[in-house]
MDAnalysis code that builds the backbone (N, CA, C; Angstrom):
import MDAnalysis as mda
import numpy as np

u = mda.Universe.empty(360, n_residues=120, atom_resindex=np.repeat(np.arange(120), 3), trajectory=True)
u.add_TopologyAttr("name", ["N", "CA", "C"] * 120)
u.add_TopologyAttr("resid", np.arange(1, 121))
u.add_TopologyAttr("resname", ["MET", "THR", "GLN", "SER", "TYR", "LYS", "ASP", "LEU", "ILE", "VAL", "TRP", "LYS", "LYS", "SER", "MET", "ASP", "LEU", "VAL", "LYS", "ASN", "VAL", "TYR", "LEU", "LEU", "THR", "SER", "ASP", "PHE", "PRO", "LYS", "GLU", "GLU", "ILE", "PHE", "GLY", "LEU", "THR", "SER", "GLN", "MET", "ARG", "ARG", "CYS", "ALA", "ILE", "SER", "ILE", "PRO", "SER", "ASN", "ILE", "ALA", "GLU", "GLY", "LYS", "LEU", "ARG", "GLY", "TYR", "ASP", "LYS", "GLU", "LEU", "LYS", "ARG", "PHE", "LEU", "LEU", "ILE", "SER", "PHE", "GLY", "SER", "GLY", "GLY", "GLU", "LEU", "GLU", "THR", "GLN", "ILE", "GLU", "ILE", "ALA", "LYS", "SER", "LEU", "TYR", "GLU", "ASN", "LYS", "ASN", "ILE", "ASN", "PHE", "ASN", "LYS", "VAL", "ASP", "GLU", "CYS", "LEU", "LEU", "GLU", "VAL", "MET", "LYS", "MET", "LEU", "ASN", "GLN", "PHE", "ILE", "ASN", "LYS", "LEU", "GLU", "PRO", "SER", "ALA"])
u.atoms.positions = np.array([
    [-13.921, -23.574, 3.854],
    [-12.991, -23.406, 4.905],
    [-12.835, -22.244, 4.039],
    [-12.894, -21.044, 4.880],
    [-12.819, -19.722, 4.636],
    [-11.162, -19.002, 4.703],
    [-10.701, -18.711, 3.413],
    [-9.742, -17.676, 3.927],
    [-8.566, -17.329, 4.560],
    [-7.568, -17.007, 5.638],
    [-7.929, -15.633, 6.522],
    [-6.950, -14.571, 4.909],
    [-6.941, -13.471, 5.888],
    [-6.061, -12.625, 5.204],
    [-5.058, -12.805, 4.914],
    [-4.383, -13.941, 5.687],
    [-2.700, -13.841, 5.833],
    [-2.630, -14.510, 4.770],
    [-3.285, -15.370, 4.145],
    [-3.094, -16.107, 3.355],
    [-3.252, -15.255, 2.168],
    [-3.889, -14.400, 1.768],
    [-4.802, -13.375, 0.450],
    [-2.619, -12.648, 0.551],
    [-2.752, -13.050, -1.025],
    [-1.248, -12.883, -1.799],
    [-1.241, -11.268, -1.696],
    [-2.372, -10.385, -1.979],
    [-1.872, -9.482, -2.031],
    [-2.096, -8.960, -0.458],
    [-2.413, -9.635, 0.215],
    [-2.220, -8.787, 1.924],
    [-0.165, -9.239, 2.796],
    [-0.115, -10.179, 2.105],
    [1.261, -10.464, 2.020],
    [2.493, -9.458, 0.992],
    [1.824, -9.210, -0.538],
    [2.451, -8.180, -0.972],
    [2.617, -7.159, -0.076],
    [1.394, -6.264, 0.181],
    [1.696, -5.408, 0.865],
    [2.461, -5.281, 2.103],
    [2.387, -6.223, 2.793],
    [2.895, -6.310, 4.126],
    [4.558, -5.857, 4.050],
    [5.577, -6.026, 2.528],
    [6.776, -6.829, 1.811],
    [6.476, -4.734, 0.743],
    [5.256, -4.327, 0.632],
    [5.532, -3.232, 0.821],
    [5.513, -1.759, 1.897],
    [5.021, -2.211, 2.727],
    [5.267, -1.369, 4.811],
    [6.416, -1.618, 4.457],
    [7.332, -2.933, 4.698],
    [8.693, -2.981, 4.893],
    [9.692, -2.324, 3.923],
    [9.775, -2.386, 2.302],
    [10.626, -1.026, 1.236],
    [10.312, 0.049, 1.745],
    [8.827, 0.444, 2.001],
    [8.818, 1.913, 2.179],
    [9.747, 2.624, 3.825],
    [9.620, 1.264, 4.735],
    [10.316, 2.099, 5.880],
    [11.653, 1.570, 5.682],
    [12.378, 1.085, 4.834],
    [13.442, 0.479, 4.455],
    [13.962, 2.455, 3.236],
    [12.513, 2.771, 2.650],
    [13.664, 3.867, 1.869],
    [13.233, 5.222, 2.631],
    [12.792, 5.428, 3.563],
    [12.434, 6.825, 3.911],
    [13.224, 6.510, 5.287],
    [13.519, 5.931, 5.211],
    [14.708, 5.597, 6.493],
    [16.741, 6.383, 6.454],
    [16.600, 6.870, 4.550],
    [16.807, 7.201, 3.821],
    [16.998, 8.578, 3.791],
    [15.610, 9.381, 3.944],
    [14.872, 10.481, 4.104],
    [15.540, 11.723, 4.990],
    [15.542, 12.806, 4.374],
    [16.555, 14.079, 5.371],
    [15.674, 14.075, 7.234],
    [16.736, 13.343, 7.988],
    [15.904, 13.472, 9.309],
    [14.813, 14.458, 10.020],
    [15.047, 15.594, 8.989],
    [13.950, 16.603, 9.497],
    [11.845, 16.564, 8.569],
    [12.564, 15.299, 7.945],
    [11.231, 15.158, 7.440],
    [9.905, 13.649, 7.642],
    [11.084, 12.971, 9.593],
    [10.699, 12.777, 9.989],
    [8.960, 12.716, 11.146],
    [8.425, 13.552, 11.221],
    [7.510, 14.160, 11.368],
    [5.986, 14.863, 9.479],
    [6.800, 14.622, 8.451],
    [6.547, 15.124, 7.146],
    [6.536, 14.205, 6.562],
    [6.867, 14.187, 5.497],
    [6.424, 12.704, 3.983],
    [7.093, 11.544, 4.814],
    [7.928, 11.363, 5.577],
    [8.898, 9.921, 5.968],
    [7.294, 9.200, 6.810],
    [6.528, 10.247, 7.247],
    [4.941, 9.975, 8.495],
    [4.216, 9.463, 7.763],
    [3.766, 10.281, 6.627],
    [2.622, 10.119, 5.870],
    [3.377, 9.610, 5.104],
    [4.118, 9.047, 3.894],
    [4.392, 7.604, 3.371],
    [3.650, 6.749, 3.937],
    [4.583, 6.430, 5.597],
    [4.405, 4.980, 6.091],
    [3.212, 4.612, 6.356],
    [2.322, 5.983, 7.055],
    [1.095, 5.258, 7.077],
    [0.439, 4.750, 5.484],
    [0.250, 5.164, 4.843],
    [-0.439, 5.240, 3.773],
    [-0.053, 3.932, 3.580],
    [1.625, 3.254, 3.702],
    [2.027, 1.848, 3.186],
    [0.974, 1.006, 4.645],
    [1.044, 1.209, 5.763],
    [0.519, 0.431, 6.598],
    [-0.645, 0.497, 6.165],
    [-1.784, 1.395, 6.226],
    [-3.330, 1.785, 5.620],
    [-4.225, 0.518, 4.487],
    [-2.471, 0.187, 3.696],
    [-3.063, -1.131, 3.110],
    [-3.392, -2.263, 3.097],
    [-2.155, -3.106, 3.570],
    [-2.447, -4.445, 4.553],
    [-3.198, -4.129, 5.652],
    [-3.554, -2.980, 6.141],
    [-4.528, -3.063, 7.543],
    [-6.160, -3.105, 7.293],
    [-6.335, -2.222, 5.924],
    [-7.621, -2.213, 4.993],
    [-8.040, -3.441, 4.407],
    [-6.797, -4.555, 3.808],
    [-7.403, -5.806, 3.228],
    [-7.515, -6.598, 4.753],
    [-7.166, -6.599, 5.316],
    [-7.279, -6.992, 6.598],
    [-8.065, -6.845, 7.803],
    [-9.268, -5.738, 7.134],
    [-10.167, -5.638, 8.163],
    [-11.827, -6.298, 7.618],
    [-11.046, -5.691, 5.878],
    [-12.321, -6.285, 4.979],
    [-12.244, -7.584, 4.580],
    [-10.981, -8.616, 4.672],
    [-11.968, -10.083, 4.618],
    [-12.249, -10.067, 6.365],
    [-12.162, -10.371, 7.272],
    [-12.227, -9.987, 8.438],
    [-13.995, -9.942, 8.783],
    [-14.689, -8.601, 7.613],
    [-16.090, -8.291, 7.844],
    [-16.526, -9.599, 7.763],
    [-16.235, -10.671, 6.430],
    [-17.354, -11.377, 5.912],
    [-17.842, -11.704, 4.901],
    [-18.475, -10.088, 4.738],
    [-19.260, -9.999, 3.119],
    [-18.508, -9.224, 2.252],
    [-18.778, -9.518, 0.997],
    [-18.149, -9.474, -0.325],
    [-18.071, -7.569, -0.611],
    [-18.858, -6.982, -0.110],
    [-19.566, -5.255, -0.585],
    [-18.777, -5.043, 0.842],
    [-18.793, -5.631, 1.836],
    [-17.077, -4.689, 2.373],
    [-16.017, -5.349, 2.907],
    [-15.918, -6.293, 2.275],
    [-14.424, -6.435, 1.486],
    [-14.076, -6.035, 0.101],
    [-14.844, -5.320, -0.398],
    [-14.679, -4.568, -1.523],
    [-14.286, -3.040, -1.237],
    [-15.558, -2.798, 0.054],
    [-15.028, -1.585, 0.022],
    [-13.314, -1.474, 0.707],
    [-13.006, -1.869, 1.634],
    [-12.068, -1.769, 1.917],
    [-10.892, -1.814, 1.259],
    [-11.123, -2.851, 0.211],
    [-10.281, -2.686, -0.548],
    [-10.292, -1.752, -1.633],
    [-11.227, -1.097, -1.847],
    [-10.698, 0.224, -2.551],
    [-10.619, 1.215, -1.065],
    [-10.297, 1.380, -0.844],
    [-9.668, 1.507, 0.636],
    [-7.911, 1.650, 0.658],
    [-8.088, 0.936, 0.455],
    [-6.191, -0.006, 0.062],
    [-6.034, 0.957, -1.122],
    [-6.572, 0.478, -1.762],
    [-6.393, 0.739, -3.532],
    [-6.115, 2.897, -3.400],
    [-7.045, 3.024, -2.623],
    [-7.367, 4.919, -2.604],
    [-5.350, 5.231, -1.653],
    [-5.193, 3.966, -0.765],
    [-4.098, 4.760, -0.137],
    [-2.653, 4.196, -0.879],
    [-3.751, 3.653, -2.226],
    [-1.612, 2.705, -2.555],
    [-2.012, 4.400, -3.510],
    [-3.202, 4.957, -3.913],
    [-2.914, 5.796, -5.413],
    [-1.668, 7.719, -4.242],
    [-2.529, 7.499, -2.663],
    [-1.964, 8.638, -1.870],
    [-0.228, 8.350, -1.935],
    [-0.271, 7.281, -1.312],
    [1.222, 6.574, -1.667],
    [2.828, 6.801, -3.103],
    [2.569, 6.852, -3.899],
    [2.219, 6.424, -4.755],
    [2.799, 8.301, -5.772],
    [1.523, 9.228, -4.604],
    [2.173, 10.017, -5.129],
    [2.479, 11.014, -3.978],
    [2.990, 10.544, -3.241],
    [3.385, 10.533, -2.256],
    [5.470, 10.265, -2.665],
    [4.949, 9.534, -3.132],
    [7.095, 8.767, -3.988],
    [7.386, 9.784, -5.105],
    [6.467, 9.870, -5.980],
    [6.543, 11.247, -6.504],
    [6.898, 12.663, -6.528],
    [6.392, 12.479, -5.344],
    [6.235, 13.951, -3.956],
    [8.096, 13.675, -3.751],
    [8.655, 12.972, -3.343],
    [9.659, 12.283, -2.038],
    [11.185, 12.542, -4.251],
    [10.267, 11.865, -5.240],
    [11.478, 11.838, -5.585],
    [12.161, 13.072, -6.213],
    [11.287, 14.175, -6.449],
    [11.965, 15.381, -6.490],
    [11.869, 16.583, -6.065],
    [11.796, 15.677, -4.314],
    [12.421, 16.842, -3.388],
    [13.496, 15.832, -3.360],
    [13.802, 15.075, -3.660],
    [15.481, 14.671, -3.483],
    [15.985, 13.837, -4.235],
    [15.730, 14.453, -5.391],
    [16.363, 13.963, -6.866],
    [18.235, 13.816, -6.135],
    [18.340, 14.352, -5.699],
    [20.138, 14.665, -6.174],
    [20.739, 14.236, -4.378],
    [19.889, 12.915, -3.867],
    [20.180, 12.423, -3.307],
    [20.449, 10.952, -3.362],
    [20.750, 10.511, -3.934],
    [20.853, 9.232, -4.483],
    [20.385, 8.047, -4.045],
    [19.057, 8.589, -3.327],
    [17.832, 7.621, -3.020],
    [17.023, 6.181, -3.938],
    [17.669, 5.578, -3.866],
    [17.086, 4.509, -4.515],
    [15.523, 4.054, -4.620],
    [14.564, 4.339, -5.229],
    [13.121, 4.574, -5.739],
    [12.548, 2.989, -5.637],
    [13.408, 2.256, -7.049],
    [13.037, 1.777, -7.585],
    [12.089, -0.265, -7.428],
    [13.126, -0.152, -5.866],
    [12.251, -1.518, -4.598],
    [10.463, -1.240, -4.826],
    [10.071, 0.306, -4.283],
    [9.019, 0.380, -3.471],
    [8.450, 0.999, -5.271],
    [9.254, 1.291, -6.543],
    [7.764, 1.426, -7.139],
    [7.720, 0.451, -7.580],
    [8.540, -0.575, -7.909],
    [7.782, -2.716, -8.399],
    [6.844, -2.410, -7.039],
    [7.427, -2.279, -6.034],
    [6.269, -3.731, -5.094],
    [4.651, -2.683, -5.733],
    [4.859, -1.675, -5.440],
    [3.672, -1.014, -5.647],
    [3.081, -0.510, -6.553],
    [3.389, -1.041, -7.660],
    [2.569, -1.538, -8.651],
    [2.637, -2.575, -8.800],
    [2.783, -3.295, -8.484],
    [2.336, -5.247, -7.520],
    [1.184, -5.111, -7.544],
    [1.370, -4.190, -5.608],
    [0.105, -4.425, -4.907],
    [-1.053, -3.590, -5.891],
    [-0.597, -2.734, -6.542],
    [-2.040, -2.138, -7.609],
    [-3.070, -3.198, -8.620],
    [-1.756, -3.577, -9.097],
    [-2.554, -4.020, -10.077],
    [-3.364, -5.536, -9.316],
    [-2.664, -6.250, -8.566],
    [-2.770, -7.163, -7.961],
    [-5.066, -6.800, -6.944],
    [-4.470, -6.207, -5.797],
    [-5.869, -5.016, -5.624],
    [-6.682, -4.853, -7.219],
    [-6.757, -4.355, -8.002],
    [-7.289, -3.804, -8.911],
    [-7.840, -5.509, -9.784],
    [-6.621, -5.970, -9.843],
    [-7.756, -7.440, -9.917],
    [-8.743, -8.430, -8.901],
    [-8.824, -7.785, -7.735],
    [-9.623, -8.247, -6.792],
    [-10.293, -7.835, -6.639],
    [-9.906, -6.258, -6.691],
    [-11.902, -5.684, -6.985],
    [-12.992, -6.197, -7.945],
    [-12.592, -6.129, -8.993],
    [-12.922, -6.556, -10.123],
    [-13.722, -7.957, -10.331],
    [-12.707, -8.704, -9.643],
    [-12.993, -10.054, -8.881],
    [-14.355, -10.387, -8.921],
    [-14.654, -9.546, -7.477],
    [-16.054, -9.306, -6.657],
    [-16.885, -8.838, -7.913],
    [-18.232, -9.225, -7.091],
    [-19.300, -8.962, -7.769],
    [-19.915, -8.029, -8.055],
    [-20.290, -7.201, -8.757],
    [-20.744, -5.933, -9.071],
    [-21.377, -4.933, -8.728],
    [-22.429, -6.405, -7.672],
    [-23.066, -6.010, -6.722],
    [-22.594, -5.357, -5.645],
    [-21.614, -6.051, -4.972],
    [-20.195, -6.454, -3.905],
    [-20.364, -4.677, -4.065],
])
């Protein structure tokens, strides 16, 4: 029996990442709501969304393509986190949880992508 995307550990961990990004960005200044906050949240949401879409396509080639999109969104989010760190270094905002969660998700995505057939 094929596994649902909801059974994938990487999907579950990426859902945790979304929650952590929302908690983190709630500490950002309110003028960022339509800027960095919105962008970071969209990138975070994109990760589990693309994992789900790729898994539901039913073919390894499609899954790999969507995992690569998720991985790219993770790179975007990582960049945005670094921007936020530089902008808010004096605001006493703790980035540790998001950093750890994103690193774990990125490693899992990388392993999942590499596990799929090279031709996929």
